[in-house]
N, C-alpha and C positions, 0 to 999 in steps of 0.2 A: 521568407523562410528558406534557408538553404538546406541541403541534406544533413548538415551537421550542426546547425545553429538556429535559434529562434530569437527574434527581437521582441522585447516586451512592448505591447501596444500602449502601455501607460507612460513609461519613462524612457523607452528607447534603448535600454540596456540589452546587449547581446548575451545570449546564454548558449554555451556549447552543450550539445546533447550527447550524453554518455551512452544512453540506450535509445535506439531509434524506436523502440516499442512503446515508449511513454507518450501520452497525449495531454498531460497536464503537469505543471510545476508551479512553485511559488517563486516569484522574482525576489532574489536576495537583496535587491537594492530598494524596491519600493513596496514589497509585500503583496503585490497583485497576484492573484491566481490566474495563470495564463493557460488557456485551453486552445487546441487547434484540431481541426478535422480536415477532410479533403478540400473543403472550400476556402477556409481562411483561419487566421489567428484572431482570438478575441479574449478580452479580459473577462474573467468569470467572478470577479469580486475583489475587494481590497482588504479583507480580514483574514488572509491566509497564514499569517505568522502565528506560530503556536508558542505558548509559554513553555518554559523548560519543565520537564516532568521529574520524576524521581527515578529515572533510569540511568543505567551505566552506558547505554547506547546513545549515539549522537551522529549527525551527518559527518562523514569522513572517518568514522571509527572503523577499524579493521579487526578481524578476528577469524576464528575457525570453529566450525560446527560440523560434527560427523566427518571430520578430516577434510572438510571443504573450506578453503580460504574465501573470505568475503570482505567487501567494503560496503558500508552503509551509505546509500545514495539519497535517501529521503524517508519521510514519515507521513502517515495519514492518521489523524485522530478521529475516532467515532464516539458518539454519545448514544447511550441507550436509555437515557432519562434518569436513572439512578446512579450513573457514573460514566466512565469512559474507558477506552482501551486504545493502544497505539499499535499500528502495523508498520514495521520497518521494511523498507524496500532495499534489497541486497543485490549487489553485483558480485557474482561468484567467479572464482578463478577458472571454473570449467566452462565459462562462457554463458551460463544460464543466469537468469534473475529469479529470485525467490522472495517470499515474504516471511517475516518473523513477527508473530503476534506477541504482544506483551500486555498482560492483564494482571494486576495485583502482584507484580514482580515475578509472575510465572511466564515462561517463554514457550511458544509452540511454533515449530518449524513447519511451514506450509508447502505443499507440493501438489501438483495436479495428478489425479488418478482417475481411471475409468471406473465408474460405478455400474453395478449390474441392476437392471430393472428399477430405474429411478422414477418415482411418481412426482406429481406436481408438488411444489413447495407447501401449498395449503394442506396437503394430506398428512404432513408430519407433525407429530406431537412428542413431547418428552417420553422416552421409552420406546419410540419407533425404532425399527431395525433397518439398517442399510448394509448391503454386502458389496465388497470390493476385493478382488484378488483372493478369493476363498477365505476372507476374513469378515466377520460381522462387527459392525459398529452400531452404537446406540445413540440416539439423539438425546442430548442432555438439556438443551434449551432451544426454543424457537422464538424469534422476535424480529423487530426491525430496529435500525439504528440510523443516525444522521451523521454525515461527515461534517465535522465542525472546524477542520483546518488541515492544511498540508504544509510541508516544507520540502524543498529539494525537487 
């Protein structure tokens, strides 16, 4: 692995890294999920290819949200048992990366914020209150999900 590329351990294809912060991607040639850490590169499975969804988004799509230009670099699909949702990985013109969640054709722009007085995950139930930046947010749902595929 060089600073700017990773070689797929399954098929040997080279992949240029657009964002050095990612640690996993799906090989576009053989579909292997490729993961690396400080020790080595390894294959994490061979079913990383996702079926097309009902979205207008796709890898390579470009757009603008909140007057910030972006390009879609990848996608992760999660299942919660009764359905699934997609999270799109965006490379923004301001040099930051962000996630755009898509669930039932509704989009949510995600960003990191500092929360005040956060308790353990297990302590939250629907209706619980969380405060951040002098604003109160209410928990609508609590649960777990399984990553069922990635691309990009």
